C-alpha positions in Angstrom: 0.0 0.0 0.0 1.1 3.6 -0.6 0.0 7.0 0.7 -0.1 9.9 -1.6 1.0 13.3 -0.2 1.0 16.6 -2.0 2.5 19.7 -0.3 4.3 22.9 -1.2 8.0 23.5 -0.6 8.5 26.0 2.3 10.8 28.9 1.7 13.1 27.6 4.4 13.9 24.5 2.4 14.8 26.2 -0.9 18.1 24.8 -2.2 18.0 21.7 0.1 18.6 18.3 -1.5 15.3 16.5 -2.2 16.1 13.6 0.2 17.1 16.0 3.1 14.1 18.3 2.5 11.7 15.3 2.3 13.0 13.9 5.5 12.4 17.2 7.3 9.0 17.7 5.8 7.6 14.3 6.6 9.6 13.4 9.7 11.4 10.5 7.9 14.9 9.3 8.4 17.4 10.5 5.7 17.8 6.9 4.6 14.0 6.3 4.3 13.6 9.5 2.4 16.3 8.6 0.0 14.7 5.2 -0.6 11.4 6.9 -1.5 13.1 9.2 -4.0 15.2 6.5 -5.6 12.0 4.5 -6.2 10.7 7.3 -8.3 8.1 8.3 -5.8 8.8 12.1 -5.7 7.8 14.6 -8.3 8.5 18.4 -8.1 6.1 20.5 -10.2 5.2 17.4 -12.2 8.8 16.2 -12.8 10.2 13.1 -11.1 13.3 14.1 -9.2 16.4 12.4 -7.9 17.7 12.6 -4.3 20.5 15.0 -5.1 18.2 17.5 -7.0 17.4 20.7 -5.2 14.1 22.0 -3.9 12.7 25.3 -5.1 10.6 27.6 -2.9 6.9 27.5 -3.8 7.4 24.3 -5.8 4.7 21.6 -5.5 5.8 18.2 -4.2 3.9 15.0 -5.0 5.0 12.0 -2.9 4.1 8.4 -3.2 5.0 7.0 0.2 5.1 3.2 0.4 4.1 1.6 3.6 7.3 1.4 5.7 8.7 -2.1 5.9 8.5 -3.9 9.2 11.8 -3.3 10.9 14.1 -6.2 11.4 14.4 -7.4 15.0 16.9 -5.2 16.9 19.9 -6.5 18.6 19.4 -6.9 22.4 21.2 -4.2 24.4 24.8 -5.3 25.1 27.4 -3.9 27.5 30.4 -2.1 25.9 33.8 -3.0 27.4 35.8 0.0 28.2 32.9 2.5 28.2 33.2 4.4 31.5 30.5 6.3 33.3 32.1 9.7 34.2 29.0 11.2 35.8 25.5 10.0 36.7 22.6 11.8 38.4 18.8 12.0 38.1 19.0 14.1 34.9 22.1 13.2 32.9 24.7 10.5 32.4 28.1 11.4 31.0 30.0 8.6 29.3 33.6 8.2 28.0 32.9 6.5 24.7 35.6 4.1 23.3 36.5 4.0 19.6 34.4 1.6 17.5 31.2 2.4 19.3 28.3 4.4 17.7 26.2 6.8 19.6 23.0 5.0 18.7 21.7 2.3 16.3 21.4 3.2 12.6 20.8 1.4 9.3 23.7 -0.8 8.4 25.4 -0.6 11.8 25.5 -3.8 13.7 28.2 -2.9 16.2 28.0 -1.7 19.8 26.2 1.6 20.7 26.2 4.0 23.7 22.4 3.7 23.8 22.6 -0.1 23.9 25.3 -0.1 26.5 23.3 2.2 28.8 20.1 0.0 28.4 22.1 -3.1 29.2 23.4 -1.5 32.3 19.8 -0.7 33.4 19.8 3.1 32.7 16.5 4.7 31.9 17.0 7.6 29.5 14.7 10.3 28.1 12.1 9.0 25.6 12.4 12.2 23.6 13.9 12.0 20.1 13.6 9.3 17.4 13.1 5.8 18.8 16.6 4.6 18.1 18.3 7.6 19.6 16.2 8.5 22.6 18.1 10.7 25.1 20.9 11.4 22.6 21.5 15.2 22.4 24.8 15.0 20.4 27.0 12.4 18.8 30.5 11.3 18.3 31.7 9.5 15.2 32.3 5.7 15.6 36.0 6.4 15.0 36.2 9.2 17.6 36.5 8.5 21.3 35.7 10.7 24.3 32.9 12.4 26.2 29.2 12.3 25.5 26.2 13.4 27.6 22.9 11.6 27.4 19.7 13.0 28.8 17.7 10.9 31.3 14.6 13.1 31.6 12.4 14.9 29.1 13.3 18.2 30.7 17.0 17.5 30.5 16.6 16.5 26.8 14.8 19.7 26.0 17.3 22.0 27.8 20.4 20.2 26.5 19.2 20.1 22.9 18.6 23.9 23.1 22.0 24.4 24.6 23.7 22.6 21.8 21.6 24.5 19.2 22.5 27.8 20.8 26.2 26.9 21.1 26.5 27.4 24.8 28.1 23.9 25.3 31.9 23.8 25.6 33.0 21.0 23.3 36.8 20.6 23.4 38.8 18.0 21.4 42.5 17.2 21.0 43.7 16.2 17.6 47.1 15.4 16.1 47.4 16.8 12.6 50.0 16.3 9.9 52.4 19.2 9.5 52.4 22.5 11.4 49.4 24.8 10.9 50.0 28.4 10.3 48.9 30.5 12.0 49.2 28.5 15.2 45.9 29.9 16.5 43.0 30.4 14.2 39.4 29.8 13.2 38.2 27.8 10.3 34.8 29.1 9.1 33.7 27.0 6.1 30.5 25.2 5.3 30.5 21.4 5.5 28.2 19.1 3.4 28.2 15.8 1.5 31.2 15.2 -0.7 30.2 15.9 -4.3 31.5 12.6 -5.6 31.9 10.3 -2.6 28.6 10.1 -0.7 30.2 8.4 2.4 32.5 11.5 3.0 32.0 15.1 3.7 33.7 18.2 2.3 33.9 22.0 2.4 31.2 22.9 -0.2 29.4 26.1 -0.9 26.0 24.4 -0.4 27.0 22.9 3.0 25.8 23.9 6.4 27.7 26.6 8.4 30.6 25.1 10.4 33.0 27.0 12.7 36.1 25.4 14.3 38.6 27.2 16.6 42.0 25.7 17.1 45.3 26.3 18.9 48.6 24.4 18.4 49.6 23.2 21.9 52.7 21.1 20.9 54.8 20.9 17.7 56.2 17.5 16.9 58.2 16.1 14.0 56.0 16.4 10.9 52.9 16.8 13.1 51.2 19.0 15.7 49.0 18.4 18.7 46.1 20.9 18.5 43.3 21.8 20.9 40.0 22.3 19.1 36.8 24.2 20.2 33.7 23.5 18.2 31.0 26.1 17.7 29.0 23.8 15.5 28.7 20.1 15.3 28.6 19.0 11.7 29.4 15.4 10.8 33.2 14.9 10.4 33.6 18.7 10.9 37.1 18.6 12.5 38.4 16.0 10.0 37.0 17.9 7.0 38.2 21.4 8.2 41.8 20.3 8.8 41.9 18.3 5.6 40.8 21.5 3.8 43.8 23.2 5.4 46.0 20.4 4.1 46.7 19.4 7.7 44.7 16.2 7.7 44.4 14.3 11.0 47.1 11.7 11.6 45.7 8.3 10.8 42.6 9.6 9.0 43.1 7.6 5.8 39.6 8.5 4.6 40.6 12.1 4.2 44.1 11.5 2.8 46.4 10.9 5.8 49.8 9.4 5.2 49.3 5.6 5.6 53.1 5.0 6.3 53.0 7.4 9.2 49.8 5.9 10.6 51.4 2.4 10.4 54.6 3.6 12.1 52.5 5.0 15.0 50.3 1.9 15.2 47.1 3.9 14.4 44.1 2.3 12.9 41.9 5.4 13.2 42.2 9.2 13.2 44.0 10.8 16.2 41.0 12.6 17.6 39.6 12.6 21.2 36.8 14.6 22.9 38.8 15.6 26.0 36.4 18.1 27.7 32.7 18.7 27.8 31.1 21.6 29.8 27.5 22.7 30.0 24.9 24.3 32.3 23.3 21.4 34.3 19.7 21.2 33.0 18.2 20.9 36.5 20.4 23.3 38.6 21.7 25.7 36.0 25.2 25.4 37.5 28.1 25.0 35.1 29.5 21.4 35.1 32.6 20.2 33.3 34.1 16.8 32.6 37.5 15.6 31.2 38.8 12.4 29.7 42.4 11.2 29.4 43.7 10.0 26.0 43.0 6.3 25.4 45.9 3.9 25.0 46.2 3.8 21.2 46.3 7.6 21.0 48.7 8.0 23.9 51.1 5.4 22.3 51.0 7.2 19.0 51.7 10.5 20.6 54.6 9.1 22.7 56.2 7.7 19.5 56.0 11.1 17.8 57.6 12.7 20.9 60.4 10.1 20.9 61.5 11.4 17.5 62.8 14.5 19.3 65.1 12.5 21.6 
């Protein structure tokens, strides 16, 4: 069975990709929206469109929406070895996420998740948000380790989502990048969006979403630099994309062009990137709280090997 929907394109979605705009208009996941478009189920002003076509303000959308397939049984919640609980109270839980763990379940991902680990440990989190990401107010990439906060109450979810949107949360990362950035203190203000030819990557593109990254070199090493990064925005792969655009790609980040020989010498199988500090106003008390995380073993070993080159 299919449902037919007809609706105008709001001005605010002008220029958006069809799949992204459809997802926002109908409350679908980006993946589900793309499937509908790829099946030929979306017409704009009478013309069938592809998922990467752009919406025009005032245009008329006609959508043939097939009945959603019955989801496959989900994996039972499982503990995640190495995931530490940094802070826990009635409103929030702060975790130190290991590498190789996703924030929440998603299509195609069968590995461990923060949401699943919390459920396995008996934590009850906010029911706000999409079913698979309840309580999640921000995310870290699977290949990035460090601090994440998860809301346990509906009030905490609302307050923290607003804080992230209004950029009042202090998100601090440490990264090791190839080469020596100049200037040593700076701001990268460049829009980030899907890579024009590689859909699994992101890039600095004119049609992307605004993205702002502040950085400071804290230690210069042979052929590399340890930098502290403060994020204003939280685009997918933002730090990785911004430093790749500066031609100072993160050490170990082979997806964005890192030197594989250097990565192998340092024993790295992922990008050198860690969320070291997270600060925010507590959603219940309004008091500023701040948490820190030490470098995990693989990143510390790689950094030590770089430092040894000075000796």
